[in-house]
C-alpha positions, 0 to 999 in steps of 0.5 A, spaced: 258 145 455 255 138 456 251 137 462 254 134 468 251 127 470 250 125 477 257 121 476 260 128 475 257 131 481 259 126 485 266 126 482 266 134 484 264 132 491 270 127 491 275 131 489 274 138 493 274 133 499 281 131 497 280 124 495 285 121 490 283 118 484 284 111 487 280 113 493 274 115 489 275 108 484 274 104 491 269 108 493 264 109 487 266 101 485 269 103 478 275 101 475 281 107 476 281 107 468 274 110 469 275 115 474 281 118 470 277 118 464 272 121 467 277 127 470 279 128 464 272 130 461 271 134 466 278 138 465 275 139 457 269 142 460 273 147 465 271 144 471 277 141 473 282 146 472 289 142 473 293 135 474 292 137 482 285 136 481 282 143 482 276 144 481 273 151 478 266 152 482 265 158 478 265 154 471 259 150 475 255 156 477 257 156 484 257 164 485 255 165 493 261 163 498 257 163 506 260 162 512 255 159 518 255 159 525 250 155 528 250 155 536 246 148 538 243 146 544 239 141 547 239 133 546 242 131 540 237 128 535 238 120 533 240 122 527 246 125 529 248 120 534 250 115 528 256 120 527 263 120 529 262 128 530 257 134 529 262 135 523 260 128 520 253 129 520 253 136 517 258 133 511 252 128 510 247 132 509 250 136 503 245 137 498 245 138 491 247 146 489 252 146 494 260 144 495 261 144 503 269 146 504 270 146 511 266 143 516 268 143 524 265 143 532 267 146 538 270 140 543 264 140 546 259 140 540 255 146 541 258 151 536 259 148 529 262 152 523 261 151 516 264 154 509 260 152 503 259 154 496 252 154 494 249 156 487 243 160 490 239 162 496 234 156 495 240 151 496 243 155 502 235 155 505 234 147 504 240 146 507 238 150 513 232 146 513 236 140 514 241 143 519 234 144 523 233 137 522 239 134 525 240 140 531 236 144 535 239 150 532 239 156 538 242 161 533 245 161 526 249 166 523 250 167 515 255 171 513 254 170 504 259 173 499 256 173 492 260 173 486 258 177 480 258 172 474 260 175 467 257 172 460 
């Protein structure tokens, strides 16, 4: 399988968030035909499965599913205040080697729930450090489910 480029990683992120090819084209400031071409390339690599643009995360090496529940307290750091919601701030902190599938928060913003896929434990640790840079986390519970890879 050819190596994924930074652009391929961006496409996977956008597709996983449900953006259409047209929205991706506008976001990347690239022609729509270019976006379609790159998506077709990902299909041939086995990363994108169907016309519905379903991502095959296993083929990308994402073997750990995680649900994290963070209880936050204290005043919000200035980095968070520029976002509409705590979940938007979490989405902005996504790191390479992870795909956030869901981020939501309680109405008062004291609890954040994140469902994501990770390539490894290091990526989980790196993401937790980023969360700690956004919020004063009182507690963080992680539920991890690893998938076995067959070669």
